[in-house]
Legacy VTK file of the C-alpha trace (Angstrom):
# vtk DataFile Version 3.0
C-alpha trace
ASCII
DATASET POLYDATA
POINTS 412 float
37.627 72.861 117.933
35.519 75.587 119.548
33.192 72.999 121.094
35.940 71.183 122.993
37.473 74.435 124.211
34.086 75.666 125.363
33.461 72.462 127.334
36.693 72.831 129.300
35.955 76.480 129.971
32.442 75.901 131.278
33.927 73.524 133.845
35.370 76.598 135.554
38.922 75.675 134.633
41.048 76.982 131.808
42.702 75.272 128.871
46.211 74.247 129.982
47.067 72.842 126.536
50.646 73.602 125.609
51.427 75.663 128.726
54.818 74.562 130.108
54.842 73.665 133.782
57.758 76.062 134.369
55.607 78.999 133.259
52.463 77.822 135.046
54.453 77.579 138.285
55.254 81.300 138.161
51.653 82.126 139.039
49.838 81.291 142.235
46.356 79.781 142.113
44.760 83.100 143.028
46.692 84.988 140.351
45.949 82.396 137.700
42.235 82.476 138.475
42.230 86.281 138.555
43.958 86.574 135.183
41.648 84.074 133.486
38.609 85.831 134.959
40.005 89.178 133.819
40.628 87.969 130.265
37.108 86.546 129.978
35.504 89.652 131.422
37.365 91.824 128.914
36.398 89.469 126.095
32.732 89.665 127.061
32.768 93.469 127.233
34.864 94.697 124.282
35.064 98.417 123.560
36.256 100.312 120.505
39.166 102.746 120.251
39.100 105.597 122.791
35.796 104.254 124.168
37.449 101.715 126.521
36.064 103.322 129.692
34.821 100.133 131.342
37.915 98.243 130.181
40.179 100.850 131.744
38.300 100.763 135.049
38.459 96.956 135.218
42.179 96.963 134.442
42.893 99.628 137.042
41.136 97.508 139.642
43.109 94.427 138.543
46.405 96.273 139.055
45.805 96.451 142.809
47.262 92.954 143.270
50.572 94.221 141.832
50.717 97.076 144.374
51.991 99.678 141.866
53.851 102.797 142.971
51.387 104.815 140.924
48.719 104.453 138.241
48.395 107.313 135.794
45.505 107.788 133.393
46.763 108.769 129.943
45.502 109.136 126.374
41.857 109.421 127.498
41.272 105.737 128.318
44.807 104.411 128.841
46.741 103.585 132.001
50.417 103.610 132.919
51.306 101.764 136.138
54.747 101.977 137.752
55.999 98.735 139.328
58.774 99.094 141.886
62.287 97.995 141.012
65.105 97.186 143.405
67.030 100.362 142.509
64.996 103.520 141.975
68.002 105.188 140.318
68.267 102.529 137.593
66.917 103.152 134.069
63.176 102.666 133.615
61.867 100.163 131.062
58.292 99.571 129.891
56.013 96.788 128.669
52.853 97.476 126.714
49.494 95.769 126.263
46.800 97.220 124.001
43.167 97.159 125.093
40.745 98.093 122.283
38.488 95.832 120.199
37.215 95.732 116.610
33.810 96.413 114.991
33.197 92.718 114.204
30.294 90.447 115.207
31.704 87.494 117.156
31.023 83.942 115.945
33.330 81.847 118.163
30.567 80.179 120.171
32.619 80.619 123.333
30.715 80.789 126.637
32.336 84.163 127.254
31.536 85.597 123.802
31.066 89.327 123.377
27.916 90.788 124.860
28.362 93.997 122.868
26.619 93.719 119.528
28.976 94.176 116.591
32.098 94.573 118.747
34.649 91.834 119.369
38.182 91.220 120.594
39.048 89.725 117.205
42.730 90.621 117.482
43.479 89.287 120.951
43.758 92.575 122.811
41.804 91.041 125.688
44.776 88.711 126.115
47.313 91.508 125.578
45.695 93.565 128.344
45.532 90.561 130.677
49.150 89.561 130.068
50.267 93.114 130.811
48.534 92.748 134.189
50.161 89.333 134.564
53.563 90.855 133.858
52.857 93.424 136.565
52.108 90.617 139.041
55.369 88.832 138.180
57.426 92.021 138.381
55.892 92.852 141.752
56.793 89.380 143.036
60.332 89.457 141.605
61.238 93.048 140.765
63.487 94.185 137.962
66.608 96.211 138.745
64.832 99.469 137.933
61.179 100.466 137.854
59.013 99.046 135.064
56.087 100.914 133.523
53.151 98.755 132.487
51.369 100.545 129.639
47.724 99.699 128.939
47.206 101.463 125.643
43.940 102.361 123.921
43.184 102.770 120.223
45.778 100.520 118.611
43.295 99.403 115.972
42.991 102.911 114.551
46.717 103.565 114.844
46.391 106.495 117.233
46.823 105.163 120.765
50.613 104.848 120.941
51.118 108.390 119.650
48.643 109.663 122.248
50.482 107.853 125.066
53.785 109.340 123.915
52.251 112.803 123.683
51.095 112.528 127.309
54.727 112.476 128.448
54.146 109.379 130.598
57.016 107.543 128.882
59.534 110.387 128.935
62.925 109.012 129.928
62.038 105.344 129.365
65.175 103.484 128.256
63.528 100.519 126.492
60.024 99.266 125.687
58.681 95.822 124.785
55.411 94.509 123.418
53.915 91.455 121.768
50.962 90.143 119.779
49.131 86.809 119.916
49.414 84.724 116.756
47.455 81.515 116.049
49.906 80.464 113.354
52.094 79.401 116.284
51.388 76.989 119.127
51.110 78.036 122.746
54.686 77.929 124.015
56.238 79.243 120.790
57.611 82.782 120.579
58.876 84.819 117.623
61.719 87.041 118.829
63.780 88.004 115.799
65.632 91.062 114.608
64.586 92.779 111.396
61.186 93.697 109.899
58.219 92.434 111.894
55.382 94.730 110.743
54.797 97.123 107.868
54.059 100.802 107.592
50.270 101.097 107.317
49.160 104.103 105.275
45.708 104.822 103.847
44.641 106.658 100.731
41.550 108.280 99.260
41.320 109.387 95.630
38.399 111.516 94.453
37.716 111.844 90.729
35.398 114.660 89.701
33.745 114.939 86.294
30.349 116.000 84.962
27.130 114.127 85.587
24.483 113.222 83.025
21.557 110.947 82.296
22.646 107.331 82.019
21.048 107.131 78.567
23.170 110.024 77.271
26.754 109.253 78.381
28.202 111.530 75.687
26.968 114.505 77.717
28.993 113.434 80.758
32.570 113.352 81.876
32.269 109.971 83.551
34.210 109.573 86.830
33.053 105.942 87.200
34.901 104.957 84.034
37.913 106.891 85.269
37.756 105.122 88.631
37.586 101.695 86.964
40.610 102.468 84.812
42.435 103.919 87.813
41.835 100.820 89.951
43.259 98.616 87.215
46.218 100.943 86.606
47.163 101.192 90.288
47.839 97.459 90.341
50.754 98.055 88.010
52.627 100.149 90.566
53.697 97.215 92.743
54.126 94.802 89.835
56.071 97.191 87.585
57.562 100.002 89.674
58.668 98.216 92.870
61.731 95.973 92.932
60.351 92.398 93.176
62.701 91.668 96.080
61.104 94.421 98.191
57.777 93.745 99.981
54.933 96.128 99.092
51.134 96.014 99.041
48.655 98.377 97.380
45.057 97.390 98.015
41.988 99.236 96.757
39.334 98.343 99.313
36.486 100.816 98.761
34.694 102.513 95.886
31.733 104.870 96.078
29.946 106.446 93.112
26.375 107.324 92.257
23.029 106.448 93.758
20.813 105.489 90.810
21.198 103.091 87.882
20.239 105.727 85.299
22.382 108.600 86.559
26.063 109.144 85.774
27.419 110.835 88.911
29.802 113.749 89.113
32.116 112.159 91.682
33.682 108.746 92.223
35.905 107.922 95.193
38.225 104.993 95.813
40.184 104.184 98.960
42.527 101.605 100.368
45.822 100.892 102.059
49.549 101.003 101.283
51.924 98.648 103.129
55.716 98.902 102.971
58.771 97.950 104.997
61.335 100.599 104.000
61.116 104.412 103.645
62.145 104.487 99.966
59.362 102.124 98.891
56.897 103.981 101.101
57.686 107.222 99.267
57.677 105.488 95.876
54.146 104.098 96.316
52.771 107.485 97.343
54.470 109.348 94.481
53.484 106.772 91.866
49.885 106.751 93.102
49.675 110.513 92.645
51.269 110.318 89.191
48.943 107.572 87.944
45.810 109.185 89.404
46.509 112.571 87.855
47.500 110.943 84.555
44.233 108.983 84.332
42.299 112.119 85.259
43.941 114.255 82.568
43.438 111.561 79.930
39.689 111.477 80.657
39.059 115.188 81.309
38.580 114.604 85.047
40.166 116.199 88.085
41.823 114.079 90.765
42.381 114.759 94.455
44.772 112.321 96.132
44.924 112.194 99.917
47.444 109.900 101.636
47.295 109.538 105.404
50.534 108.244 106.879
49.865 105.635 109.546
52.275 103.794 111.849
55.796 103.306 110.470
57.204 99.792 110.076
58.523 97.794 113.013
62.129 96.763 112.476
63.438 94.998 115.560
67.025 95.960 116.507
69.591 93.329 117.471
70.266 94.268 121.109
66.706 94.667 122.372
65.587 91.579 120.444
68.434 89.578 121.997
67.055 90.329 125.478
63.614 89.097 124.436
65.069 86.000 122.779
67.119 85.211 125.890
64.034 85.632 128.073
61.904 83.344 125.894
64.627 80.696 125.614
65.253 80.721 129.361
61.579 80.193 130.136
60.587 77.878 127.298
63.772 76.374 125.844
65.668 77.456 122.758
63.521 75.294 120.460
60.472 77.353 121.436
61.980 80.485 119.840
60.838 80.168 116.230
61.172 82.283 113.071
58.238 84.329 111.780
58.563 82.585 108.436
56.815 85.308 106.419
57.086 89.006 105.717
54.294 90.442 107.835
52.582 93.310 106.006
50.108 94.073 108.784
50.607 97.316 110.699
51.117 97.822 114.435
51.195 101.184 116.183
53.824 99.932 118.655
56.110 101.252 115.896
55.504 104.780 117.194
57.173 103.857 120.489
60.137 102.329 118.712
60.631 105.473 116.643
61.751 107.266 119.808
62.490 104.529 122.383
64.689 101.454 121.836
62.589 98.319 121.965
61.409 95.080 120.399
58.107 93.497 119.425
57.296 89.778 119.645
54.723 87.290 118.404
53.325 84.894 121.016
51.881 81.558 119.935
48.152 81.354 120.697
46.997 78.082 119.100
46.101 75.097 121.254
47.351 71.662 120.081
45.164 70.459 117.225
43.600 73.883 116.743
43.195 75.762 113.497
45.399 78.687 112.510
42.445 81.065 112.603
43.429 84.510 111.277
43.002 87.624 113.396
40.370 90.234 112.504
37.821 87.505 111.756
34.618 86.544 113.634
36.007 83.170 114.827
39.357 84.337 116.160
40.296 83.620 119.759
43.586 83.105 121.575
44.156 80.030 123.714
44.340 80.652 127.468
47.954 79.537 127.744
49.149 82.428 125.573
48.166 84.811 128.362
50.679 83.290 130.780
53.414 82.903 128.150
53.085 86.563 127.163
53.124 87.753 130.760
56.168 85.660 131.659
58.206 86.533 128.561
57.506 90.269 128.803
58.301 90.350 132.527
61.571 88.447 132.067
62.528 90.604 129.069
61.997 93.694 131.211
64.227 92.230 133.938
67.049 91.409 131.504
66.861 94.808 129.823
66.743 96.608 133.161
69.729 94.719 134.537
71.831 95.276 131.409
70.973 98.960 131.135
71.710 99.513 134.829
75.163 97.965 134.499
76.089 99.850 131.338
LINES 1 413
412 0 1 2 3 4 5 6 7 8 9 10 11 12 13 14 15 16 17 18 19 20 21 22 23 24 25 26 27 28 29 30 31 32 33 34 35 36 37 38 39 40 41 42 43 44 45 46 47 48 49 50 51 52 53 54 55 56 57 58 59 60 61 62 63 64 65 66 67 68 69 70 71 72 73 74 75 76 77 78 79 80 81 82 83 84 85 86 87 88 89 90 91 92 93 94 95 96 97 98 99 100 101 102 103 104 105 106 107 108 109 110 111 112 113 114 115 116 117 118 119 120 121 122 123 124 125 126 127 128 129 130 131 132 133 134 135 136 137 138 139 140 141 142 143 144 145 146 147 148 149 150 151 152 153 154 155 156 157 158 159 160 161 162 163 164 165 166 167 168 169 170 171 172 173 174 175 176 177 178 179 180 181 182 183 184 185 186 187 188 189 190 191 192 193 194 195 196 197 198 199 200 201 202 203 204 205 206 207 208 209 210 211 212 213 214 215 216 217 218 219 220 221 222 223 224 225 226 227 228 229 230 231 232 233 234 235 236 237 238 239 240 241 242 243 244 245 246 247 248 249 250 251 252 253 254 255 256 257 258 259 260 261 262 263 264 265 266 267 268 269 270 271 272 273 274 275 276 277 278 279 280 281 282 283 284 285 286 287 288 289 290 291 292 293 294 295 296 297 298 299 300 301 302 303 304 305 306 307 308 309 310 311 312 313 314 315 316 317 318 319 320 321 322 323 324 325 326 327 328 329 330 331 332 333 334 335 336 337 338 339 340 341 342 343 344 345 346 347 348 349 350 351 352 353 354 355 356 357 358 359 360 361 362 363 364 365 366 367 368 369 370 371 372 373 374 375 376 377 378 379 380 381 382 383 384 385 386 387 388 389 390 391 392 393 394 395 396 397 398 399 400 401 402 403 404 405 406 407 408 409 410 411
């Protein structure tokens, strides 16, 4: 799969597979070439959260073609560009693209693979950033009723960028906001625009068990935190299976464990860490409370002390009916009603776009990013890439959603 894609890309063209002619026609040759070049440049030069200095500079330069009213630097490495609407008194809406990469070594074999060792756009944010620029081009060519803010947000992967943008005040007074994510489970030309849960709350935890160290040959002289940690890891698995209603989605994953440094030394401290994923507030609270109860219970039973730290990450995304209807109408109008498809799963991944939706009405979409015949490669892996056509679909759907929302809000 990667070989055939690479061959078409080295020819100086881009992969048109699955891109409807109606969407392709929205972009002039110069715009199309500029957006493909932008996406590939970003992919070759990925930067981690809050270190996207080059990325931000490249994106600011790319915005020139959209002739924005203003470009504001926010959240250290983010940008907010204002695109003129037909009526400056109409409500302002926003579209968002995230721009940071992941600490992953790329293995796609693409001719525009990452040049930054150990850093990769393994979640498609190179495409998200490029389609935000593409949406700006489309909105400049055919403006919405009111102004539209194009948000180029840093640090989504660590769950801090959206909150930082909000704290800057750049989105004060925005009436609606829209965003999207590439998804290789769906073909280019397919869009998920559905009301209800679309992403989970993403919390992290760290539990430290403290005991008494000893020589490995004399375990009776210790209070062994490693044994306590092993029992705790096994016991935590019972929270979801025995304390959460089976009809309610929930995930508790222990992902790290650190203890000791020598094979003949029982350490004093053992630490485990991981993630909690939930869709509703009650289950979110239940997991945290049960984790504390089980950890302290195991500690008491084995003469240890337990410290439980839970860091609340982004809340869940639950798309509302009205804002989702605008996005669904936009996607159907551009691609046909059959192109609007259901998610088909309960997505337990997190997305910090949820912070925007906690204070601004909005909706979040999934944009198909798999070329015909391609594999459904998962994100956050070394071989992930999004097909070129998804860039233009995302730009067109977000721009049209902004127009529909702006027009409806202005007439309300």
